[in-house]
GUGUPA-622756 format. One record per residue (C-alpha): residue in three letters; x, y, z. Coordinates in nm, 3 decimals. Layout:
# GUGUPA-622756
rec aa = ala; X = X; Y = Y; Z = Z
...
//
This chain:
# GUGUPA-622756
rec aa = met; X = 1.071; Y = -0.676; Z = -0.275
rec aa = lys; X = 1.112; Y = -0.926; Z = 0.008
rec aa = glu; X = 1.371; Y = -0.708; Z = 0.185
rec aa = leu; X = 1.144; Y = -0.402; Z = 0.164
rec aa = ile; X = 0.847; Y = -0.594; Z = 0.305
rec aa = asn; X = 1.058; Y = -0.719; Z = 0.596
rec aa = ala; X = 1.176; Y = -0.364; Z = 0.667
rec aa = leu; X = 0.818; Y = -0.231; Z = 0.658
rec aa = lys; X = 0.710; Y = -0.490; Z = 0.915
rec aa = asn; X = 0.966; Y = -0.353; Z = 1.164
rec aa = asp; X = 0.949; Y = 0.021; Z = 1.096
rec aa = lys; X = 0.792; Y = 0.229; Z = 1.374
rec aa = asp; X = 0.670; Y = 0.494; Z = 1.126
rec aa = val; X = 0.481; Y = 0.240; Z = 0.912
rec aa = lys; X = 0.122; Y = 0.205; Z = 1.030
rec aa = ala; X = 0.013; Y = -0.041; Z = 0.759
rec aa = trp; X = 0.126; Y = -0.172; Z = 0.423
rec aa = trp; X = -0.025; Y = -0.381; Z = 0.146
rec aa = his; X = 0.113; Y = -0.540; Z = -0.168
rec aa = his; X = -0.224; Y = -0.578; Z = -0.345
rec aa = ile; X = -0.123; Y = -0.476; Z = -0.698
rec aa = ser; X = 0.177; Y = -0.634; Z = -0.874
rec aa = asn; X = 0.491; Y = -0.419; Z = -0.840
rec aa = thr; X = 0.306; Y = -0.179; Z = -0.610
rec aa = val; X = 0.319; Y = -0.136; Z = -0.234
rec aa = ile; X = 0.078; Y = 0.092; Z = -0.051
rec aa = ile; X = 0.241; Y = 0.216; Z = 0.269
rec aa = ile; X = 0.050; Y = 0.406; Z = 0.537
rec aa = thr; X = 0.291; Y = 0.600; Z = 0.759
rec aa = asn; X = 0.286; Y = 0.840; Z = 1.048
rec aa = pro; X = 0.199; Y = 1.193; Z = 0.928
rec aa = asn; X = 0.555; Y = 1.317; Z = 0.992
rec aa = val; X = 0.696; Y = 1.102; Z = 0.707
rec aa = thr; X = 0.758; Y = 1.314; Z = 0.396
rec aa = ala; X = 0.761; Y = 1.194; Z = 0.037
rec aa = leu; X = 1.134; Y = 1.272; Z = 0.027
rec aa = ser; X = 1.215; Y = 1.058; Z = 0.331
rec aa = ala; X = 0.995; Y = 0.776; Z = 0.197
rec aa = gln; X = 1.174; Y = 0.798; Z = -0.139
rec aa = arg; X = 1.511; Y = 0.765; Z = 0.029
rec aa = tyr; X = 1.382; Y = 0.467; Z = 0.228
rec aa = val; X = 1.253; Y = 0.283; Z = -0.080
rec aa = lys; X = 1.562; Y = 0.371; Z = -0.288
rec aa = lys; X = 1.775; Y = 0.162; Z = -0.048
rec aa = tyr; X = 1.587; Y = -0.148; Z = -0.165
rec aa = phe; X = 1.555; Y = -0.057; Z = -0.534
rec aa = pro; X = 1.869; Y = 0.146; Z = -0.615
rec aa = ser; X = 1.850; Y = 0.103; Z = -0.992
rec aa = ser; X = 1.471; Y = 0.094; Z = -1.041
rec aa = asp; X = 1.222; Y = 0.360; Z = -1.136
rec aa = phe; X = 0.953; Y = 0.419; Z = -0.875
rec aa = met; X = 0.723; Y = 0.688; Z = -0.743
rec aa = val; X = 0.634; Y = 0.793; Z = -0.390
rec aa = met; X = 0.317; Y = 0.994; Z = -0.339
rec aa = arg; X = 0.186; Y = 1.145; Z = -0.020
rec aa = ile; X = -0.191; Y = 1.105; Z = 0.000
rec aa = glu; X = -0.372; Y = 1.302; Z = 0.266
rec aa = arg; X = -0.687; Y = 1.167; Z = 0.427
rec aa = thr; X = -0.896; Y = 1.434; Z = 0.252
rec aa = met; X = -0.754; Y = 1.359; Z = -0.094
rec aa = asp; X = -0.992; Y = 1.242; Z = -0.365
rec aa = tyr; X = -0.906; Y = 0.897; Z = -0.502
rec aa = asp; X = -1.075; Y = 0.636; Z = -0.716
rec aa = gly; X = -0.997; Y = 0.332; Z = -0.927
rec aa = trp; X = -1.090; Y = -0.028; Z = -1.003
rec aa = leu; X = -1.004; Y = -0.254; Z = -0.709
rec aa = thr; X = -1.176; Y = -0.530; Z = -0.520
rec aa = gln; X = -1.402; Y = -0.425; Z = -0.234
rec aa = asn; X = -1.150; Y = -0.586; Z = 0.000
rec aa = ala; X = -0.881; Y = -0.348; Z = -0.129
rec aa = trp; X = -1.102; Y = -0.039; Z = -0.087
rec aa = asp; X = -1.198; Y = -0.149; Z = 0.264
rec aa = trp; X = -0.831; Y = -0.192; Z = 0.357
rec aa = ile; X = -0.740; Y = 0.151; Z = 0.220
rec aa = glu; X = -1.031; Y = 0.322; Z = 0.396
rec aa = asn; X = -0.965; Y = 0.148; Z = 0.728
rec aa = ser; X = -0.592; Y = 0.219; Z = 0.710
rec aa = leu; X = -0.644; Y = 0.588; Z = 0.631
rec aa = asn; X = -0.888; Y = 0.615; Z = 0.920
rec aa = arg; X = -0.614; Y = 0.498; Z = 1.160
rec aa = ile; X = -0.387; Y = 0.794; Z = 1.079
//
């Protein structure tokens, strides 16, 4: 995980990232990044692990049980796209 986080910090297509939930990283990218290219990126750091990449558009409906701090971060990050 540490290698992935370091790579995210230096990637020009990554607008924001957050490791709020254990074994989960939320990555906000430039709109030109596809789920396939993100999958290939992550696979370099977890070659033998199962994982999922999902593209979430700004208009997508989402909900869950997180702290207010987490929801604020998600909302603010999506607004920067």
